[in-house]
C-alpha positions in Angstrom: 0.0 0.0 0.0 2.8 2.4 0.9 4.5 1.5 -2.3 1.4 2.3 -4.3 1.1 5.7 -2.7 4.7 6.4 -3.4 4.2 5.6 -7.0 1.2 7.8 -7.3 3.1 10.7 -5.7 6.0 10.2 -8.2 3.5 10.2 -11.1 1.9 13.4 -9.9 5.3 15.1 -9.6 6.1 13.8 -13.1 3.0 15.2 -14.6 3.7 18.5 -12.9 7.2 18.6 -14.4 5.7 17.9 -17.8 3.4 21.0 -17.5 0.3 19.0 -16.6 -0.5 20.1 -13.0 -2.5 17.8 -10.8 -5.0 19.6 -8.6 -6.6 18.1 -5.5 -9.7 19.7 -4.1 -12.4 19.3 -1.5 -15.9 20.3 -2.7 -18.4 21.1 0.1 -22.0 21.6 -1.1 -25.6 21.7 0.2 -27.7 18.7 -0.6 -30.4 21.0 -2.2 -27.9 23.0 -4.3 -27.5 20.7 -7.4 -26.2 23.2 -10.0 -22.6 23.5 -8.5 -22.2 19.7 -8.8 -23.1 19.8 -12.5 -21.0 22.9 -13.2 -18.0 21.4 -11.4 -18.3 18.2 -13.3 -18.3 20.1 -16.5 -15.3 22.2 -15.5 -13.2 19.1 -14.6 -14.2 17.5 -17.9 -13.2 20.6 -19.9 -9.9 21.2 -18.1 -8.9 17.6 -18.2 -8.8 18.0 -22.0 -6.4 20.9 -21.5 -3.6 19.1 -19.8 -4.9 19.4 -16.2 -5.2 16.5 -13.9 -7.6 16.1 -11.0 -6.3 13.3 -8.9 -7.6 13.9 -5.4 -11.3 14.7 -5.6 -13.0 14.8 -2.2 -16.6 15.8 -1.5 -18.6 16.7 1.6 -22.4 17.3 1.6 -24.2 19.5 4.1 -27.6 18.1 5.1 -29.6 21.0 6.6 -28.5 22.0 10.1 -26.6 18.8 11.0 -23.3 20.6 11.6 -21.6 17.6 13.3 -22.2 15.4 10.3 -20.8 18.0 8.0 -17.7 18.4 10.1 -17.2 14.7 10.1 -17.7 14.5 6.4 -15.1 17.3 5.7 -12.6 15.8 8.2 -13.0 12.4 6.5 -12.2 13.8 3.1 -9.4 16.0 4.5 -7.7 13.2 6.4 -8.1 10.8 3.5 -6.3 13.4 1.3 -3.4 13.4 3.8 -3.3 9.7 4.1 -3.3 9.2 0.3 -0.7 12.0 -0.1 -3.2 13.9 -2.2 -3.1 17.0 -0.1 -5.9 19.4 -0.8 -4.9 22.5 -2.8 -8.2 24.2 -2.5 -11.6 23.9 -0.8 -14.6 24.7 -3.1 -17.4 25.9 -0.8 -20.8 26.2 -2.4 -22.8 26.1 0.7 -25.2 29.0 0.5 -25.8 30.0 4.1 -27.0 28.9 7.4 -24.9 27.0 10.0 -23.5 24.7 7.4 -21.8 27.5 5.6 -20.4 28.8 8.9 -19.1 25.3 9.7 -17.2 25.3 6.5 -15.7 28.8 7.2 -14.7 27.6 10.7 -13.1 24.4 9.3 -11.1 26.1 6.6 -9.8 28.9 8.8 -8.8 26.6 11.6 -6.8 24.4 9.2 -5.7 27.3 7.1 -6.9 25.6 3.9 -7.0 27.8 0.7 -10.7 28.2 0.0 -12.9 29.7 -2.7 -16.4 30.2 -1.3 -19.6 31.0 -3.2 -21.6 31.5 0.0 -24.1 34.3 0.4 -23.3 37.1 2.8 -21.9 40.6 2.6 -19.1 42.1 4.7 -19.5 41.0 8.3 -22.0 38.2 7.6 -19.3 35.5 7.5 -18.8 35.2 11.2 -15.7 33.1 11.2 -14.0 35.0 8.4 -15.0 38.3 9.9 -11.6 39.1 11.5 -9.1 37.4 9.2 -5.9 39.3 8.6 -4.5 40.6 5.3 -2.5 37.4 4.5 -5.5 35.2 5.1 -7.6 37.3 2.8 -5.3 36.2 0.0 -6.4 32.6 0.2 -9.7 32.6 2.1 -11.8 34.1 -0.7 -15.5 34.7 -1.0 -17.3 35.6 -4.3 -21.0 36.6 -4.1 -23.3 34.3 -6.2 -25.9 36.0 -8.4 -28.7 35.1 -6.0 -27.0 37.4 -3.5 -26.4 40.3 -5.9 -29.8 40.2 -7.7 -31.8 41.3 -4.6 -29.8 44.4 -4.5 -31.9 45.7 -7.4 -34.7 46.2 -4.9 -32.5 48.6 -2.9 -31.5 50.5 -6.0 -35.0 50.7 -7.3 -36.6 51.8 -4.0 -33.9 54.5 -3.6 -34.3 55.8 -7.1 -38.1 55.8 -7.1 -38.5 57.0 -3.5 -40.8 54.1 -2.6 -42.0 54.4 1.0 -43.0 50.7 1.4 -42.0 47.3 0.0 -43.2 43.8 0.5 -40.6 41.2 -0.7 -41.6 37.6 -1.4 -39.0 35.0 -2.4 -39.0 31.3 -3.2 -36.3 28.7 -2.6 -34.1 29.9 -5.5 -33.0 32.9 -3.4 -31.4 33.2 0.0 -32.7 36.2 1.9 -32.1 35.4 5.6 -29.0 37.7 5.8 -30.8 40.5 3.8 -33.3 41.4 6.5 -30.8 43.8 8.1 -28.9 45.0 5.2 -31.0 45.1 2.0 -32.8 48.4 2.7 -30.5 49.7 5.4 -30.4 53.6 5.4 -33.1 53.7 2.8 -36.4 55.3 4.0 -38.6 52.4 2.8 -40.6 50.3 5.2 -40.3 46.7 4.1 -41.4 43.2 5.0 -39.4 40.1 3.7 -41.2 36.8 3.7 -40.6 33.5 2.0 -43.5 32.5 -0.2 -45.9 30.0 1.3 -47.7 28.6 -1.7 -50.7 27.4 0.3 -51.2 30.9 1.9 -50.2 33.4 -0.7 -53.5 35.3 -0.3 -53.0 35.5 3.4 -49.5 36.9 3.0 -50.7 39.5 0.5 -53.6 40.5 2.8 -51.1 40.9 5.7 -49.0 43.2 3.6 -52.0 45.3 2.8 -53.1 45.5 6.4 -49.6 46.8 7.2 -50.0 49.5 4.5 -47.5 47.8 2.1 -48.6 48.3 -1.5 -45.3 47.6 -3.5 -44.7 43.9 -4.0 -41.4 42.4 -5.2 -41.3 38.8 -6.2 -37.9 37.0 -6.3 -38.1 33.5 -7.8 -38.9 31.4 -10.8 -41.3 32.5 -13.5 -43.9 30.0 -12.3 -43.6 31.4 -8.8 -44.3 34.9 -10.1 -47.3 33.7 -12.0 -48.9 32.0 -9.0 -48.5 35.2 -6.9 -50.0 37.3 -9.7 -53.0 35.1 -10.0 -53.5 35.2 -6.2 -53.4 39.0 -6.4 -55.9 39.0 -9.2 -58.3 37.0 -7.0 -57.9 39.7 -4.3 -58.2 42.6 -6.8 -54.7 43.8 -5.9 -54.3 45.8 -9.1 -54.7 49.5 -9.8 -52.9 52.8 -9.2 -52.5 51.9 -5.6 -50.4 48.7 -6.1 -47.1 48.1 -7.7 -45.8 44.7 -8.9 -42.2 43.9 -9.6 -40.8 40.5 -10.6 -37.1 39.7 -10.4 -36.0 36.4 -11.9 -33.1 34.5 -13.5 -35.4 32.8 -15.9 -36.0 33.6 -19.5 -39.5 34.6 -20.7 -42.0 36.9 -19.2 -44.7 36.5 -16.5 -48.3 35.8 -17.5 -51.6 36.0 -15.7 -54.8 34.9 -17.3 -57.0 36.2 -14.4 -55.5 39.6 -14.4 -57.7 42.2 -16.0 -56.9 44.7 -18.7 -54.4 47.3 -17.7 -52.6 45.1 -15.2 -48.8 45.1 -15.6 -45.7 44.0 -13.8 -42.1 45.3 -14.0 -40.1 42.3 -14.9 -36.3 42.4 -14.3 -34.2 39.5 -15.7 -30.5 39.0 -16.8 -29.6 39.9 -20.3 -29.0 37.1 -22.7 -25.4 36.1 -22.9 -23.3 34.7 -25.7 -20.8 32.0 -25.2 -22.5 30.2 -22.3 -21.6 26.6 -21.6 -23.3 24.2 -24.0 -26.0 22.3 -22.2 -26.0 24.7 -19.2 -28.7 24.0 -16.6 -31.4 26.6 -15.8 -31.0 29.2 -14.5 -28.1 29.7 -16.9 -26.8 32.7 -15.0 -26.1 30.7 -11.8 -24.7 27.7 -13.8 -22.4 30.0 -15.7 -21.3 31.7 -12.4 -20.3 28.4 -10.8 -18.6 27.2 -14.0 -16.5 30.3 -14.4 -15.6 30.4 -10.7 -14.4 26.8 -10.7 -12.6 27.1 -14.0 -10.8 30.3 -13.0 -9.8 28.8 -9.6 -8.3 25.7 -11.2 -6.6 27.8 -13.9 -5.1 30.1 -11.2 -3.8 27.2 -9.2 -2.4 25.6 -12.3 -0.7 28.8 -13.3 0.9 29.2 -9.9 2.1 25.6 -10.0 3.6 26.2 -13.5 5.3 29.3 -12.2 6.5 27.5 -9.0 4.8 30.0 -6.7 2.5 27.4 -5.1 4.0 26.8 -1.7 4.6 23.5 -0.1 2.1 23.6 2.8 2.0 21.7 6.0 -1.3 19.9 6.9 -2.5 18.8 10.3 -5.1 16.1 10.5 -8.4 17.0 12.2 -7.8 14.9 15.3 -4.4 16.5 15.9 -5.8 20.1 15.7 -6.0 21.9 19.0 -7.2 25.5 19.1 -4.5 28.0 20.1 -1.9 25.2 20.5 -1.4 22.8 17.6 -2.5 24.9 14.6 -1.1 25.1 11.1 0.8 28.3 10.2 -0.7 31.1 8.0 -0.1 30.2 4.4 2.2 32.4 2.3 -0.1 32.1 -0.6 -1.6 34.8 -2.9 -4.4 33.0 -4.6 -6.5 36.2 -4.8 -4.1 38.0 -7.2 -3.7 34.9 -9.4 -7.5 34.5 -9.5 -7.8 38.2 -10.5 -5.3 37.8 -13.3 -7.0 34.7 -14.7 -10.4 36.5 -14.5 -9.1 39.4 -16.5 -7.7 37.0 -19.1 -10.9 35.0 -19.3 -14.0 37.3 -19.2 -17.1 35.3 -18.8 -20.2 35.0 -20.9 -22.1 37.5 -18.7 -19.2 39.5 -17.5 -15.9 39.5 -15.7 -15.3 38.3 -12.1 -14.7 41.4 -9.9 -12.5 40.3 -7.0 -11.8 42.8 -4.3 -12.6 41.7 -0.8 -14.9 39.3 0.9 -18.5 40.5 0.9 -17.8 42.6 -2.3 -16.4 40.3 -4.9 -18.9 39.2 -7.5 -19.5 38.4 -11.1 -20.5 41.2 -13.4 -23.7 40.9 -15.4 -26.5 43.2 -16.5 -30.2 43.0 -16.0 -33.0 44.6 -18.1 -36.3 45.8 -16.8 -39.4 45.3 -18.9 -42.9 46.7 -18.3 -45.0 43.6 -19.1 -48.7 44.0 -19.8 -50.3 40.9 -18.4 -53.4 41.1 -20.7 -51.4 40.5 -23.9 -48.0 39.6 -22.5 -46.3 42.4 -24.4 -43.1 43.8 -22.9 -41.5 47.2 -23.2 -38.0 47.9 -22.1 -37.8 50.6 -19.5 -34.3 50.4 -17.9 -31.2 48.5 -17.1 -29.2 47.6 -14.0 -25.7 46.5 -13.6 -25.6 43.9 -10.9 -23.6 45.3 -8.0 -24.1 46.3 -4.3 -24.5 50.0 -5.1 -25.2 50.2 -8.8 -28.0 52.6 -9.8 -31.1 51.7 -11.8 -30.8 53.5 -15.1 -34.0 54.2 -16.9 -34.8 56.0 -20.1 -38.6 55.7 -19.6 -40.1 56.3 -16.2 -41.5 53.0 -15.0 -45.0 52.6 -13.9 -44.6 53.3 -10.2 -47.8 52.8 -8.1 -49.3 55.8 -6.5 -49.2 55.6 -2.7 -52.8 56.0 -1.6 -54.2 56.4 1.8 -57.7 56.4 3.1 -58.8 59.5 5.0 -61.8 59.6 7.2 -63.2 63.1 8.0 -65.8 64.5 10.3 -67.6 67.6 9.1 -67.0 70.8 10.9 -66.9 74.2 9.2 -64.5 75.6 8.1 -62.2 72.7 8.6 -64.1 70.1 6.5 -67.0 71.1 4.3 -68.9 68.7 2.1 -70.4 70.0 -1.2 -71.5 68.8 -4.6 -69.4 69.6 -7.7 -70.8 70.5 -11.1 -71.3 66.8 -11.9 -73.1 66.0 -8.7 -70.2 64.2 -7.1 -69.6 64.6 -3.4 -66.4 66.6 -2.7 -64.8 68.1 0.4 -63.1 71.4 1.0 -61.9 73.4 3.9 -58.9 74.2 6.1 -58.0 70.6 6.7 -58.5 69.6 3.1 -56.1 72.3 2.0 -53.7 71.2 4.7 -53.6 67.5 3.6 -53.1 68.6 0.0 -50.1 70.7 1.1 -48.7 67.7 2.9 -49.3 65.5 -0.2 -47.2 67.9 -2.2 -44.3 67.3 0.1 -44.6 63.6 0.8 -46.1 62.5 -2.6 -49.2 60.4 -2.0 -52.8 60.2 -3.0 -55.9 60.1 -0.8 -59.4 58.7 -0.8 -61.7 60.7 1.5 -64.9 59.4 3.1 -67.1 60.8 5.8 -67.3 59.0 9.1 -70.6 57.1 9.4 -71.7 58.5 12.8 -70.4 62.0 12.2 -68.4 61.9 15.5 -64.7 62.6 16.1 -64.3 59.7 18.6 -65.1 59.2 22.2 -64.7 56.2 24.5 -67.7 54.9 26.4 -67.7 53.3 29.9 -66.7 49.9 28.5 -63.7 51.2 26.6 -65.4 51.1 23.2 -64.7 53.9 20.7 -66.8 55.6 18.1 -66.3 58.0 15.3 -63.0 58.5 13.4 -60.9 57.0 16.2 -62.8 53.7 15.8 -62.2 53.7 12.1 -58.4 54.1 12.7 -58.4 51.3 15.3 -60.3 49.0 13.0 -57.8 50.0 10.2 -60.6 51.2 7.9 -58.7 54.4 7.5 -55.1 55.4 7.5 -55.7 59.1 8.5 -58.3 60.8 10.6 -58.6 64.4 9.5 -60.6 67.3 11.0 -60.8 69.5 14.0 -59.6 66.6 16.2 -58.4 67.5 19.6 -55.4 65.7 21.2 -56.7 63.9 24.3 -54.9 61.5 26.6 -57.3 58.6 26.1 -57.1 59.1 22.3 -53.3 59.0 22.4 -53.5 55.5 24.0 -55.0 54.0 20.9 -53.8 56.2 18.0 -50.9 58.4 17.1 -51.1 62.2 16.7 -48.9 64.4 14.6 -47.5 67.7 15.8 -50.4 70.2 16.2 -51.3 72.1 13.1 -53.7 74.6 14.8 -53.7 76.8 17.9 -55.0 75.6 21.3 -58.8 75.5 21.1 -61.1 75.2 24.1 -64.7 75.2 25.0 -66.8 78.4 25.1 -70.3 79.8 25.1 -72.6 80.8 22.2 -75.5 83.1 22.9 -78.0 85.2 21.1 -76.6 88.7 20.4 -78.5 91.4 22.3 -80.3 93.7 20.0 -80.5 97.2 21.4 -83.6 99.0 20.1 -82.9 102.3 18.4 -85.1 105.2 17.7 -84.4 108.5 16.0 -86.8 110.2 18.4 -85.4 108.4 21.5 -85.1 111.7 23.2 -88.9 111.9 23.2 -89.2 108.5 24.9 -87.3 109.6 28.0 -90.6 110.8 29.4 -93.9 109.0 29.2 -96.6 110.3 27.0 -98.7 111.4 30.0 -95.8 113.5 31.2 -95.4 115.1 27.8 -99.1 115.9 27.7 -99.1 117.4 31.2 -96.1 119.6 30.3 -97.8 120.7 27.1 -101.0 121.5 29.1 -99.0 123.4 31.7 -97.3 125.4 28.9 -100.5 126.5 27.3 -102.2 127.2 30.7 -99.3 129.2 32.0 -99.1 131.2 28.7 -102.8 131.9 28.9 -102.6 133.0 32.5 -99.7 135.3 31.8 -101.7 137.0 29.0 -104.7 137.4 31.2 -102.7 138.9 34.0 -100.9 141.3 31.7 -104.2 142.3 29.9 -106.1 143.1 33.1 -103.4 144.2 35.5 -103.4 148.1 35.7 -99.6 147.9 36.2 -98.8 146.1 33.0 -97.0 147.8 30.2 -100.0 147.9 27.9 -102.0 149.7 30.6 -99.2 152.2 31.5 -97.6 153.1 28.2 -97.0 156.7 29.2 -95.3 155.7 32.4 -92.9 153.2 30.7 -92.3 155.3 27.6 -88.7 155.9 28.5 -87.8 152.2 29.3 -85.6 150.5 26.8 -87.7 147.3 26.8 -91.3 148.0 25.7 -92.7 144.4 25.6 -96.4 144.0 25.3 -97.4 140.5 26.5 -100.3 139.6 24.2 -101.2 135.9 23.7 -98.6 135.4 21.0 -95.8 136.9 23.1 -96.8 134.9 26.1 -96.6 131.7 24.2 -93.2 132.7 22.9 -92.0 133.7 26.4 -93.0 130.4 28.0 -91.4 128.4 25.2 -88.0 130.3 25.2 -87.9 130.2 29.0 -87.3 126.4 28.7 -84.2 126.9 26.6 -80.7 128.1 27.7 -81.4 131.3 25.8 -84.1 132.3 28.3 -87.5 134.0 27.8 -86.2 137.6 27.7 -87.9 140.7 29.5 -90.4 139.6 32.1 -93.8 141.3 32.4 -94.0 144.7 34.2 -96.8 143.8 36.6 -96.2 141.8 39.7 -98.8 139.2 39.1 -97.3 138.4 35.6 -93.9 138.2 37.1 -95.1 135.7 39.7 -96.5 133.6 37.0 -93.2 133.8 35.0 -91.2 132.9 38.1 -93.4 129.9 38.8 -92.9 128.8 35.2 -89.2 129.3 35.4 -89.0 127.0 38.5 -91.2 124.5 36.8 -89.1 124.6 33.7 -85.8 124.2 35.6 -87.1 121.1 37.3 -88.5 119.6 34.1 -85.3 120.4 32.1 -83.0 119.0 34.9 -85.1 115.8 35.2 -85.2 115.4 31.4 -81.5 115.9 31.0 -80.6 113.3 33.7 -83.1 110.8 32.4 -81.9 111.3 28.8 -78.3 110.6 29.8 -79.2 107.5 31.8 -81.6 106.3 29.1 -78.9 106.5 26.4 -76.2 104.7 28.5 -77.9 102.2 30.8 -78.9 100.0 27.8 -75.2 99.8 26.9 -74.1 99.3 30.5 -76.2 96.1 30.8 -74.0 93.4 32.4 -74.5 90.2 30.3 -73.2 86.7 31.0 -69.4 86.8 30.5 -68.2 83.4 31.8 -69.3 79.9 32.7 -69.5 81.0 36.3 -71.9 83.8 35.4 -74.0 81.3 33.5 -74.1 78.8 36.4 -75.2 81.5 38.9 -78.4 82.5 37.0 -81.6 80.7 36.2 -83.2 82.5 33.3 -80.8 81.1 30.7 -80.6 77.3 30.1 -77.3 75.9 28.7 -76.0 72.6 27.4 -73.5 71.1 24.9 -74.2 68.6 22.2 -75.0 65.2 23.5 -71.9 62.9 23.7 -69.6 65.6 22.4 -66.2 66.3 23.8 -67.7 69.2 25.8 -70.3 66.9 27.2 -67.6 64.4 28.2 -65.6 67.1 29.8 -68.4 68.2 32.1 -69.2 64.6 32.9 -65.7 63.8 33.9 -65.3 67.0 35.9 -68.5 66.1 37.8 -67.3 62.5 38.3 -64.0 63.8 39.7 -65.9 66.1 42.2 -68.0 63.1 43.2 -65.0 60.9 43.7 -63.3 63.5 45.9 -66.5 63.9 47.8 -66.7 60.1 48.4 -63.1 60.1 49.6 -63.8 63.0 52.0 -67.0 61.3 53.2 -65.1 58.1 53.9 -62.6 60.0 55.9 -64.9 62.2 57.9 -67.4 59.4 58.7 -64.7 56.9 59.6 -65.6 55.5 63.1 -62.0 54.5 63.7 -60.8 58.1 63.8 -59.7 59.5 67.1 -61.3 62.7 68.5 -58.2 64.7 67.6 -58.3 63.4 64.0 -62.0 64.0 63.7 -61.6 67.6 65.0 -58.9 68.2 62.3 -61.3 67.0 59.6 -64.2 69.0 61.0 -62.6 72.3 60.0 -64.3 72.0 56.6 -67.8 70.6 56.3 -67.4 70.1 52.6 -64.0 70.9 51.3 -64.6 69.8 47.7 -66.4 72.1 45.2 -69.6 70.9 43.6 -69.5 73.5 40.8 -69.5 71.0 37.9 -71.9 68.7 39.5 -74.5 71.5 39.6 -73.6 72.6 36.1 -74.1 69.0 34.8 -77.4 68.8 36.6 -78.6 72.1 35.0 -77.5 70.8 31.6 -79.4 67.6 32.1 -82.6 69.5 33.1 -82.2 71.8 30.0 -81.7 68.8 27.7 -78.8 68.1 25.4 -79.2 69.1 21.7 -78.5 66.2 19.3 -76.8 68.3 16.6 -75.3 71.8 16.3 -78.3 72.7 14.1 -80.7 72.0 16.9 -78.4 74.0 19.3 -78.5 77.0 17.0 -82.2 76.8 16.6 -82.6 76.8 20.4 -80.2 79.8 20.8 -82.1 81.8 18.1 -85.4 81.0 19.8 -84.2 82.8 23.0 -86.3 85.8 24.0 -83.2 87.9 24.6 -79.6 87.6 25.6 -80.7 87.4 29.2 -83.4 84.8 28.8 -83.4 81.7 26.7 -80.7 79.1 25.8 -76.9 79.2 25.6 -74.9 76.6 23.7 -71.6 75.4 25.1 -69.3 73.8 22.6 -66.1 73.8 20.7 -64.6 77.3 20.3 -64.0 76.9 16.5 -67.6 75.8 16.0 -68.9 78.8 17.8 -66.4 81.2 16.2 -67.5 80.1 12.8 -71.2 80.5 13.6 -70.5 84.0 14.9 -68.5 84.7 11.7 -71.3 83.7 9.4 -74.3 84.9 11.4 -75.2 88.4 12.7 -77.5 87.3 15.5 -75.0 85.3 17.5 -72.2 86.1 19.8 -69.3 84.2 21.5 -69.3 84.8 25.3 -66.4 84.4 27.8 -62.9 83.0 27.6 -62.1 79.5 26.4 -61.4 76.8 28.9 -60.1 73.2 28.7 -57.9 74.2 25.7 -56.4 71.5 23.5 -54.5 71.5 20.2 -55.8 70.1 16.9 -53.7 67.4 15.2 -54.0 64.7 12.5 -54.5 61.2 13.8 -53.0 58.1 12.2 -52.9 54.4 13.2 -50.8 53.5 16.1 -47.3 52.8 15.0 -47.9 54.2 11.5 -44.8 55.6 9.7 -47.1 58.4 8.5 -46.7 60.2 11.8 -43.0 61.0 11.2 -43.7 61.9 7.6 -46.5 64.2 8.5 -44.6 65.8 11.3 -41.8 66.8 8.9 -44.3 68.1 6.4 -46.3 70.2 9.0 -43.1 71.7 10.4 -42.0 72.7 6.9 -45.4 74.3 6.3 -45.2 76.1 9.7 -41.7 77.4 8.9 -43.0 78.7 5.5 -46.0 80.4 7.2 -48.3 78.3 5.1 -50.5 77.5 8.1 -51.0 81.2 8.8 -52.1 81.7 5.3 -54.6 78.9 5.5 -56.0 80.4 8.7 -56.3 83.8 7.0 -58.0 82.2 4.0 -60.6 80.3 5.9 -61.3 82.8 8.7 -60.6 86.4 7.7 -61.2 85.9 4.0 -63.9 83.3 4.3 -66.5 83.8 1.5 -69.3 83.0 4.0 -68.2 85.7 6.4 -70.9 88.3 7.1 -69.5 91.8 6.6 -72.9 93.5 6.9 -73.6 92.9 10.5 -74.4 95.8 12.7 -71.6 96.9 15.1 -72.5 95.9 18.6 -72.6 98.8 21.0 -69.6 99.3 23.2 -69.5 101.1 26.5 -66.7 103.2 25.3 -68.5 104.2 22.1 -70.5 107.5 21.8 -74.2 107.8 21.3 -75.1 106.6 17.8 -76.9 108.6 15.2 -79.7 106.1 15.3 -80.6 107.3 18.8 -79.9 111.0 18.6 -80.7 111.7 14.9 -84.2 112.9 15.8 -82.8 116.2 17.0 -81.5 116.9 13.5 -84.9 116.1 12.1 -86.3 118.7 14.6 -83.8 121.3 13.2 -84.7 120.5 9.6 -88.4 120.6 10.4 -88.0 123.9 12.1 -86.0 125.4 9.3 -88.5 124.1 6.9 -91.4 125.7 8.7 -89.4 128.9 8.9 -88.9 128.9 5.1 -92.6 128.3 4.6 -93.5 131.1 6.9 -91.1 133.4 5.1 -92.6 132.6 1.8 -96.1 133.2 3.2 -95.0 136.6 4.7 -93.5 137.7 1.5 -96.6 136.7 -0.5 -98.8 138.4 2.0 -96.9 141.6 1.9 -96.0 141.8 -1.8 -98.4 139.7 -3.7 -101.7 140.2 -1.9 -104.4 142.0 -4.1 -104.7 145.8 -3.6 -108.1 147.4 -2.7 -109.7 149.3 -5.6 -111.5 151.9 -3.3 -110.3 155.5 -3.6 -109.3 157.0 -0.3 -110.1 160.7 0.0 -107.3 162.9 1.4 -108.1 164.1 4.9 -107.5 167.8 5.7 -104.5 168.6 7.7 -105.1 168.6 11.5 -104.6 171.7 13.5 -103.2 172.1 17.0 -106.6 172.7 18.4 -107.9 169.6 16.9 -105.1 167.5 18.5 -105.7 169.0 22.0 -109.3 168.4 21.7 -108.7 164.7 20.9 -106.4 164.3 23.8 -108.9 165.8 26.2 -111.5 163.4 25.0 -109.3 160.4 25.6 -108.5 161.7 29.2 -112.1 162.2 30.1 -112.9 158.8 28.8 -110.1 157.2 30.9 -111.3 159.1 34.0 -114.8 157.8 33.6 -113.5 154.2 33.2 -111.0 153.9 36.0 -110.3 157.0 38.1 -113.5 158.5 39.2 -115.5 155.6 40.4 -117.5 156.2 43.6 -116.2 159.8 43.7 -112.6 158.9 44.4 -109.9 160.7 42.4 -107.1 158.7 40.8 -104.0 159.0 42.9 -100.5 159.2 41.4 -98.8 155.9 41.0 -95.1 155.3 41.3 -93.1 152.3 39.9 -93.8 149.4 42.2 -90.4 147.7 41.5 
């Protein structure tokens, strides 16, 4: 036996000397990976025809996760090679991944065996080759197989097309276990990677959709792609919302008989290559890779042997190996450079082997992307991709990328969300929030489908923890986004996620009927009652008449003593007309002028002056009060004011956030009351402790308990329309109904109605935000978009547009009286009418006087001229007047008229 081995060694050395190198190798392969076995057989056959001998051929097969069996199999082949003096030149490792591949790496590094590995795994994935030194990198070589580089197309495509989500399905022709952490690392694409379960394809696709994944990548054979596409057709997973991408090594295109018209898939496959091995197995790309890798390895070793650079290496049997003690030395072997040289000299059918470092070395090949129409199986080229770890996807035609679409649920509230009918009768939505989501769409690039929540509510939790409204739709995953005037509340944050606030803090406030102050142009006449005015008028005429009578019959009046008062400057005769004028002007600041000469007339005038002073003073005081008291009316200005009165009923909408607020505040008061009651009525308390608690009979306020009770008695309106109807039905601002609700609701009603007013300050203020499903990536995307809009002052412009410039805003409302304002023209304008009427009457009188004097008809009678009177005639007339006066006044009862002096 020893002689036989010696002869074989001599023959091997002889062949080497003759230029026919003999190569011994150990091939380790997975039992399920059949293509490397066929490719290796073909390489050995081809190279044997080219003066290369393969004497020592040893094989080890990995069977799943049975590492111990694999180690035993490798040691058996390795020890046999030593025993037969056919020492292994190279280990060919085609285990793909898993523990079997790691076992091979451990084995070859421990024994320092030159190895060329086609295992999957990028830098750092090969645990036992992770920390090898520079010398070991020269002979412990890994080259990525095509099934490890092809999935990198997904990374390139997602990055180039800015896909936000990706669902990756693969069959047994690809190894993806190590790709979970690295495939889309540092790419902002949410992704799920699952191996296809052919019995549950529909369930897998449904799971993807539930997790808001709408871009589906299929890695596998053509028949695998077809099965997935048919399952998607059954589930109606086609349309603008979905994107389908098939990545295969097979020739031909996918097909789907069930898929409707317009359905398409982006199919990426290797380019056809010339010069492939005759009779190559499918997939040809993988077969060619193994063929060229084995061929170049053997050629590199043969070249080194021919050049004499292949070292004589020392081998230690497996059983003699002891870690850190009896280990073989590091080889002085540069197999990597020789392999690079051979690869450059022999470019492959698909491309050259690029050898750099473990985790990066690979075979070059190109792939072409086709947009395949599934209805007629036509294909259009849209781009190319050079297989590499960081190669970009190059396209000359923009591929059909699905539109990311989210379902948005809204609750109507003006001006945030308003429903209307367009010209075609379709239901559309507009408002502040609709403009906001459209602005966010422009930044994050997605489409939306909007629907109105069924119950019209924002979302509240009942006593059993069940939700309604938009929050329920988010929890049930019926919608991706809840949009509207949605307040951020603690209980809502437990079940959904909120973005950063997009609106100011908004609280609860009060809506009441606006007080309508009655106005009158002749309001100065309403200061006194009609009876008082009639009495004043009667007193005026009666006093004027008395003054005329006294002046007419008093012997001391001017008209009865003209001779005596002939030298006075004022010669005023108080006839009836003059008396009326005197009494009227006495009531004005101008005064009545000269008083009567007789004492009785002056007493009447003085009495009238006193009467007029009192009337004018009373009228002035009442007029000032009458014009200001109505504006100084103290209305309800807060919730406390509302709770302290009984004429105005008040309540929020049933089951609204305001209703819940008052219910919880009342419940908190009741809970504290129960705690206090349990403390104060505790029989185990000592006298001292009881005395300490007796300081307060009831230390907890029952404010909200009473408010809730008053609301319950008033009745809760079902809708805001009902609440507005009850407010408008109020008799006045101090009697009727007040609505308590969301401040934006109330502010909008005040903006669009002239008969309503917002009362008091807001309380329980909370911000508005957009709600998304819990854990949804939309939260971060929306946060960034809202902050951008905030920095650009876009949100302020939206607020200006929908509040200050709202087309529904009423600009014709009367300005409400303010205490600081002056008296309006509506209340004092009557005095101007009095002026105009007076001026008008004066003008009419003037015209009449002019007509009377100038235009009256002249008498036709001829007046005879009287002869001139002589002095004797004048004296005679005077004596006659004197005798007549004496008879009338002076000489009654034989008494002569005495001389009278001025009584004043």
